[in-house]
C-alpha positions, 0 to 999 in steps of 0.5 A: 161261516167258520171263524178262526180266532187266529192264523195259528188256528187256521194253520191247524185246520189244514185238510178240513172242509170249509163248506159250500157257498150260496148259488150265484147266477152268471147272467149275460150282463155279467159275461158282457161286462167281463168281456169288456174288461178283458177285451175278449168279445168272441161270439161264443161269449157275447153273441146270443144269436150266433151262439144259439146256432152252435153245438152249445146252444147258448153263450158261455162264460169265459173260463177265467170269469168263472175262476175270478168269481171264486173269491166272491163266492167264498168270502162268507165261508170263513174269516180269520181274526188278526188278519189285515188283508188277504192277497191273491198269491196265485192259482195251481192246477186250474181246470175248466171241465165244463162250460158255464152257460148263460144263466148257469148257477154256480156255487163253490165247495171249499177245502183247506189244503195247506197253511204255511208260514210266509215272511213277516208273519204272513201265512200262505193258504192253499184252498181247493175250490171246486165250482159246481154248475147246477145240473152238471155232473162235471164241475165248471172249474177246479182250482187250488187258490193260494192266498197270502194272509197278512197279519195286523200290525202290532 
C-alpha cells in the first residue's frame, strides 16, 4: 500500500502508478444481487440456461457492476493522511472492451493522472483504472475515476 503523508504529497505524485489490486471473482450471486438493486434482470445477466445458448456461453456481469467494483478493488492500494472522506465525484472515458463472464476474475491497475486543488481545501484526484479480466487480452473496463478528497477539519 502506498501511504501518502498529506494531500500535498498526493498532488506531487501525479503520473505515478499506485499498483495492482488483488484478484476478485465475479460470482453469479454478485451479478444477481446487482441486478436486483438496479432492477435490470436481462437474461444475459441472470438466466444461466438461456445465456449458455448465447454466443457468450454464460451469463455476464453488467458493465456498470464492473465499474462499481473499482473502489473496493483499489481501497487497499493507497491511503492519504489528513483526509476525512473520499467522495465519488464522477467518471470520465468509461469503456467496457470485453464482457466479464460469471466467475471471471478481475483486478485493477491504478495510476494517478492528476490531483488538483478544489474548494475548501479539498483535492480532486483523477485516477486511471484499468480492470484486467484474467485470461483476456482486452481489459474488462477502463475508466478515469474522479474522487474528491476532503481534508480533516482543523
